[in-house]
C-alpha positions, 0 to 999 in steps of 0.5 A, a space after each residue: 401729421 395733423 389728427 383727424 377730427 370729426 367733431 362738429 356740426 356736418 350739413 348736406 342735403 339728401 335727394 330721394 327721387 324729387 324730394 330734397 331732404 335737409 340733414 344735420 349731425 352734430 358730432 362731439 368727441 369724448 375724452 376717451 376719443 370716441 364720438 357721441 351725436 344728434 341728427 336733426 332733420 329740419 325740413 320734417 321738423 325733427 331735432 336731436 335724434 340720438 346717433 346710437 352708433 358711431 364707428 371711425 376707421 382712419 378717414 372713414 365714419 359710420 354713423 347709425 340711427 337706430 330710431 329711423 333705421 338709417 345709416 351714413 358711411 362716409 369718407 373725409 376728404 383731404 380739406 378736412 371739411 368734407 364728407 362724402 358718402 351714402 345714406 342707407 335706410 329701409 334698404 335704399 341708398 342715397 348718395 349725400 355729401 356733408 359739409 362741416 360748419 357750412 349749413 345749405 341756404 334754408 328754402 324760400 318761405 315767405 309766409 313765415 311770420 317774423 317778430 315783432 308781432 302785433 300781439 301776445 305770445 306765452 309759453 304754456 304747459 298743458 297737464 293731461 292728468 289721465 295719461 300724466 303728460 305735459 304738453 308744451 305749447 304757444 298761446 297767442 292773445 291778440 290785442 283788443 279787449 277780452 275775452 277772445 274765442 280760442 282755436 286749439 291746433 291738432 297736427 296730423 300723423 305722425 311726430 309733430 312739434 307745434 308748428 307742424 313743420 315739415 319740408 321747411 314748412 310751419 303751416 301751423 305758425 302761418 294759421 295761428 298768426 293770421 288768426 291771431 291778427 283777426 282777433 282769436 287766440 290760438 293754442 298750438 302744441 308739441 306732439 307726445 314726446 316731441 319737442 317740449 312735451 312728455 310721453 311716448 308717441 310710439 305707445 300713443 293712439 288716435 284716441 289718445 291725442 283726443 285726450 290731448 285735445 280736451 286737455 287743452 280746451 280745459 286748460 284754456 277755459 282756466 284763462 280769463 282772457 278766454 271766452 269758455 264758450 267760444 273754444 273750438 278745435 283746428 285740425 289737419 288730416 288726422 288731426 281733423 279726426 281727432 277734432 270730430 272725436 273730440 267734439 263728439 265726446 264733449 259739448 265744451 267743444 263750441 266749433 271744429 274746423 276739419 282741414 283735409 279730414 277723413 271720412 271713411 275708416 284708415 284702411 280705405 284711406 291708405 288703399 286710396 292714398 297708395 293708388 293715388 300717388 302711385 297713378 300720379 307718379 306712373 307706376 304701372 297697373 300691375 305694380 299698383 294691384 300688387 301693392 294693394 294686395 300686400 296691403 290687404 294681406 298686412 290688414 288681414 294679419 293684424 286683424 287675425 293676429 292679436 299678438 305683436 311679435 307673431 304679427 310682425 313676423 307674418 307681416 316681415 314675411 309678406 314684405 320680404 315675399 312681395 319684394 324678393 325673387 331671391 335672397 335678400 341682403 341681411 340689411 334689407 331684411 332687418 330694414 323690412 322687420 322694422 317696417 313690419 314692426 311700425 304696423 303693429 304699433 298701437 297707432 296703427 292697429 287703431 288707425 285702420 279700424 277707426 270709423 269717422 262716421 261713428 263719430 261724426 253722427 254725433 258732432 252737434 256743433 258747427 263744423 267747417 270742412 275743406 279739402 284740397 282738389 289736389 290732395 292725393 293723401 286724403 282724397 277729397 272724392 272719398 272723404 267729402 261726401 263721407 263726411 257730409 253723410 255722416 253729419 247730416 245723418 246725425 242732424 247737424 245743420 251748421 255744416 260748411 263743406 268746400 272743395 278748393 281748387 289747385 290745392 294739396 293736402 298741405 293746402 299750397 298751390 300745386 300742379 301734381 299734388 304729389 308729396 314730392 312737391 311740397 318742399 319745392 312750393 314757397 307757399 306754405 298754406 294757401 291766402 284764399 284758404 286762410 281767408 274762408 278759415 278766418 271768415 267762418 270762424 268770425 262768423 260763428 264766434 261772434 257774441 251774441 247780440 244783446 236782446 233790445 227791451 221791447 218797444 214801449 207805445 208812444 206815450 198819449 199826449 194830453 188834451 
């Protein structure tokens, strides 16, 4: 009888509603016969998440991933190459089949650039001395005569790698390639604790990422290939807010591009986001109002209770009360407690209170702000007027704001704008939006035209 072995790379696709996510589990057998491993979520750009516990009972295996409150339980088929089971996370269950050493086909991403590139790329490290973190990044340098204008890319909320990779899309890679071909140097970085970067993402806030952005500007000023007077920031979603705060704090920022940027406090963003996504998904008015009341309760607890342990307990009770009419299973209760703990993280406490207008009023450099008309995460009708009002209140006359028809939060051409569409759309970043960004950047980074000497009057001819 052959000994059962679970060692190897196991691939599967998790189907949660309309969304599909590829998952990979890498398992190694230790000398004592037990297993250890990591898991990847390629479509979210997250790799190497530790599997915290592996339990084997004959042909059944349980894989627990504590950092995402997830668990896979599967049974090995007779072929020894298939695990049939389910993935449990946050109280929900999804069927999941894993195939050994057989990765599913990668989604089509026709815009993703492939080498060789007509420009130079360089792996770099940016140091934020105040926070004692090192940020790994990629610097691209165009062909031509330096010094070049430069753009620093700033990712949105959550743990992101330098390409802002999610659902198989790499929007920052597409943007960097496009802009470098148009003559711009670009710098994109892994977030703290992601990829090659150090630091603890769980303890960082929006204001910490502002420090990282300004550290990148300082770094670029040391490069002889870069024009120190033409270094700007391009941020997506929360990254747009980071760009605005950085520009308000430092005159070293020559320009900013805000993609799906916020103009109202974070709590208002989350209220509107939840409502728009729910309505577009066909959720009833009663359920939408119930969720809004729950959000209000969570925000009220956070503002009233500074102690994280006490706040976590109160929020967990509110979540349980909202969900349950009877007794909840212990696993689901634990998942809600983990969700409550996320609300008390420094980032969330900061985000719901930050008012972008306070910083936008102090931004004096040129600003390009774009939104997709189908954006359900950062509503353009809520945020575009607020951004414009704040910039004008500060006297900034160098502003360009546009709402682009048919584009979603990721600036893809979309039908509904729902996040469940993101992975299904082959387009990574709409070409028209790319051109708008490139044209605007060229218009604001043109080197000053050398002044001509005063014209001399024609010499009088002698008679």
